[in-house]
C-alpha positions in Angstrom: 57.6 -160.0 27.4 56.4 -163.6 27.1 53.5 -164.5 29.4 52.3 -168.0 30.4 48.5 -167.6 30.9 46.4 -170.3 32.6 42.6 -170.1 32.2 42.9 -168.4 28.9 39.6 -169.8 27.6 37.8 -168.5 30.7 36.1 -165.2 31.4 39.1 -163.3 32.8 41.6 -165.1 30.6 39.8 -164.1 27.4 39.9 -160.5 28.5 43.6 -160.8 29.4 44.3 -161.9 25.9 42.3 -159.1 24.3 44.2 -156.5 26.3 47.7 -158.0 26.8 48.5 -159.9 23.6 50.5 -157.4 21.5 53.6 -157.4 19.3 55.6 -156.6 22.5 53.8 -159.1 24.7 53.4 -162.7 23.5 51.2 -165.2 25.4 51.4 -169.0 25.8 48.1 -170.5 26.9 46.6 -173.9 27.6 43.6 -175.4 25.9 42.0 -178.7 27.0 39.9 -179.8 24.1 38.8 -178.8 20.6 40.9 -176.5 18.4 41.3 -172.9 19.7 40.7 -170.0 17.4 44.1 -168.7 16.1 44.9 -165.3 17.6 47.8 -163.0 16.9 50.6 -163.1 19.5 49.1 -166.2 21.2 50.6 -169.7 21.2 48.2 -172.4 22.2 49.5 -175.5 24.1 47.3 -178.5 24.8 47.3 -179.1 28.6 45.8 -178.4 31.9 46.5 -177.8 35.6 48.2 -180.7 37.4 49.6 -182.2 34.2 53.4 -182.2 34.7 54.4 -182.3 31.0 52.1 -179.5 29.8 53.0 -177.4 32.9 56.6 -177.6 31.9 55.8 -176.7 28.3 53.6 -173.8 29.3 56.2 -171.9 31.2 59.2 -172.7 28.9 60.7 -169.5 27.6 58.4 -167.2 29.6 59.4 -164.5 32.1 55.9 -164.1 33.6 53.0 -166.3 34.7 49.4 -165.2 35.1 47.5 -167.9 36.8 43.7 -167.5 36.5 42.7 -171.2 35.9 40.4 -173.2 38.1 39.5 -176.9 37.5 35.8 -177.5 38.3 33.1 -180.1 37.6 30.1 -177.7 37.2 29.3 -174.3 35.7 29.3 -172.6 39.1 32.5 -171.8 40.9 30.8 -172.1 44.2 29.4 -175.6 43.7 30.9 -178.2 46.0 32.9 -180.7 43.9 31.9 -184.3 43.6 35.4 -185.4 44.5 36.9 -183.0 47.0 40.3 -184.7 47.1 40.7 -184.6 43.3 39.6 -181.0 43.3 42.1 -180.0 45.9 44.9 -182.0 44.2 44.3 -180.4 40.9 43.8 -176.8 42.0 46.2 -176.6 45.0 48.9 -179.2 44.3 48.6 -178.4 40.6 49.3 -174.8 41.4 52.3 -175.8 43.5 53.6 -177.7 40.6 53.1 -174.7 38.3 55.0 -172.4 40.8 57.9 -174.9 41.0 58.0 -175.3 37.2 58.0 -171.5 36.8 60.8 -171.1 39.3 62.9 -173.7 37.4 62.2 -172.1 34.1 63.5 -168.7 35.4 60.1 -166.9 35.5 60.7 -163.5 37.1 57.1 -162.6 38.0 54.1 -164.7 38.9 50.5 -163.4 39.5 47.9 -165.6 41.1 44.2 -164.7 40.8 42.5 -165.6 44.1 38.9 -164.8 45.2 36.9 -162.8 47.7 35.4 -166.2 48.7 38.3 -166.5 51.2 36.2 -164.1 53.2 32.8 -165.8 53.5 32.9 -165.0 57.2 34.3 -161.7 58.4 35.1 -160.2 61.8 32.9 -157.3 62.9 35.8 -155.7 64.8 38.5 -155.9 62.0 39.0 -153.9 58.8 38.3 -155.9 55.7 41.8 -155.5 54.3 44.5 -157.9 53.2 45.4 -158.6 56.8 42.0 -160.0 57.7 41.9 -163.7 58.6 40.9 -166.1 55.8 37.6 -167.8 56.8 36.1 -169.5 53.7 33.0 -171.8 53.9 33.4 -173.5 50.6 36.1 -175.8 49.1 36.5 -173.2 46.4 37.3 -170.5 48.9 39.5 -172.9 50.9 41.5 -173.9 47.8 42.1 -170.2 47.0 43.1 -169.5 50.6 45.5 -172.5 50.5 47.2 -171.1 47.3 47.5 -167.7 48.9 49.6 -169.2 51.7 51.9 -170.8 49.0 52.3 -167.3 47.5 53.3 -166.0 50.9 55.8 -168.9 51.4 57.5 -168.5 48.1 57.4 -164.7 48.0 58.2 -163.8 51.6 61.1 -166.3 51.7 62.7 -164.7 48.7 62.3 -167.8 46.5 60.2 -166.0 43.9 58.6 -162.7 42.9 55.0 -163.9 43.3 51.9 -162.0 44.3 48.1 -162.5 44.7 45.2 -160.5 43.3 42.0 -161.0 45.2 38.9 -160.0 43.3 35.3 -159.9 44.5 32.5 -161.0 42.1 33.6 -160.2 38.6 31.2 -158.4 36.2 31.5 -157.7 32.5 30.5 -159.0 29.1 30.9 -162.8 29.0 30.7 -165.3 26.2 28.0 -166.4 25.6 26.5 -163.1 26.7 23.7 -164.8 28.7 26.4 -165.8 31.2 27.1 -162.2 32.0 26.3 -160.9 35.5 23.0 -159.1 35.6 21.9 -160.3 32.1 18.6 -161.8 33.3 17.8 -158.8 35.5 18.5 -156.3 32.7 16.5 -158.3 30.1 13.6 -158.5 32.5 13.6 -154.7 33.0 14.0 -154.1 29.2 11.0 -156.3 28.5 8.9 -154.2 30.9 8.3 -157.0 33.4 7.8 -156.5 37.1 11.3 -157.2 38.4 12.7 -158.0 41.8 15.8 -156.0 42.5 16.7 -156.6 46.1 20.1 -158.2 45.7 23.5 -156.9 45.1 27.1 -157.1 46.3 30.7 -156.1 45.9 31.8 -156.2 42.3 34.9 -155.7 40.3 34.6 -155.1 36.6 36.6 -157.6 34.5 38.4 -154.7 32.7 39.5 -153.6 36.2 40.8 -157.1 36.9 42.9 -157.0 33.8 44.1 -153.5 34.7 45.1 -154.8 38.1 47.1 -157.6 36.5 48.7 -155.1 34.1 49.5 -152.9 37.1 51.4 -155.8 38.9 53.1 -156.7 35.6 54.8 -153.4 35.3 55.1 -152.2 39.0 58.6 -151.6 40.4 57.3 -152.1 43.9 58.3 -155.2 46.0 55.4 -157.5 45.3 56.9 -160.8 46.5 54.5 -162.6 48.8 51.9 -159.7 48.8 48.1 -159.8 48.4 46.1 -157.1 46.8 42.3 -156.7 47.1 40.5 -155.5 44.0 36.9 -154.1 44.0 35.3 -151.5 41.8 32.5 -150.9 44.4 29.2 -152.1 45.8 26.5 -152.3 43.2 22.9 -153.1 44.1 20.5 -154.9 41.7 18.2 -151.9 42.2 20.9 -149.6 40.9 21.4 -151.8 37.8 17.7 -152.1 37.2 17.1 -148.4 37.5 19.9 -147.7 35.0 18.4 -150.3 32.7 15.0 -148.5 32.9 16.7 -145.2 32.1 18.7 -146.6 29.1 15.8 -148.6 27.6 12.8 -146.3 28.4 11.2 -149.2 30.1 8.2 -148.8 32.4 9.0 -152.0 34.4 8.0 -152.0 38.1 11.0 -152.5 40.3 10.6 -154.4 43.6 13.0 -153.1 46.2 14.4 -151.9 48.5 17.9 -151.4 47.2 20.4 -153.5 49.1 23.1 -151.6 50.9 26.7 -152.6 51.7 27.4 -153.7 55.3 31.2 -153.6 55.0 33.5 -151.9 52.7 36.5 -153.7 51.2 39.8 -151.9 51.5 41.7 -151.5 48.2 44.1 -148.8 49.4 47.1 -151.2 49.0 46.8 -151.6 45.2 45.7 -148.0 44.7 49.0 -147.0 46.2 50.5 -148.7 43.0 48.5 -146.2 40.9 45.7 -148.7 40.2 42.5 -146.8 39.3 39.1 -148.5 39.3 36.3 -147.8 36.9 33.1 -146.0 38.0 29.6 -145.3 36.8 30.6 -145.0 33.1 31.7 -148.6 33.0 28.5 -149.8 34.7 26.5 -147.8 32.2 28.4 -149.3 29.3 27.8 -152.9 30.6 24.1 -152.3 31.2 23.7 -150.7 27.8 25.3 -153.7 26.1 23.3 -156.2 28.0 20.0 -154.3 27.4 20.5 -154.2 23.7 20.9 -158.0 23.3 18.0 -160.5 23.2 
């Protein structure tokens, strides 16, 4: 298998390479600047989203595309862009160009990584599953929702075997480690400081995101035009901080109460494809790693 991977230098992309790049699975990836570190079974191509020439070169010879890239002007995904039109053109029209290029290149499977930000507002009387209306309140969420409709159009029409994965907030060990979710919280607890731990939310571990991608890569189910929610569970800051206290022997005072989930996200659809999400052991592993780093 030869995979064209966008966003390979990002959080999810790096974990995809670590897991998926093997002697049987070669990866072609974009880089925008600098010189990427050589990696076995990875071919680097200079380029970016919405660049016609590099888009054509990225998908050439590939049978699969994994699209995780997002063009943004700040460190935060959720920050409103300075130029909304350019942002939309790059991320939505750029993705359309990528889909078209993949189709022309004979790509047989395309996986798009969306976001739970398409659900900033939810209906109290509807289950929070893949059929729930998309009501984003940010341009980031709106752009993801727009691409999801492209996936429906190309998949459900029979033009392409293309599907969407929709993760909630992604947690795991990032690079640099200070960018990892919960890093500041865990370090505060480890240092014995009085720590506010009232936040929390739905989370999917980055290893589970890659597992979901791998699940769709090898599934024999009809994926065309489909969307799949992915969520490892609801994790409160109080739960993380309490675990950090246990693992470090800290006497830090925690300020609660623990936040509780108001709505559960339905992941039955991807679990029917034999996807299994990580549990307490993965959270413990992450907290232990973050607690041991300065």
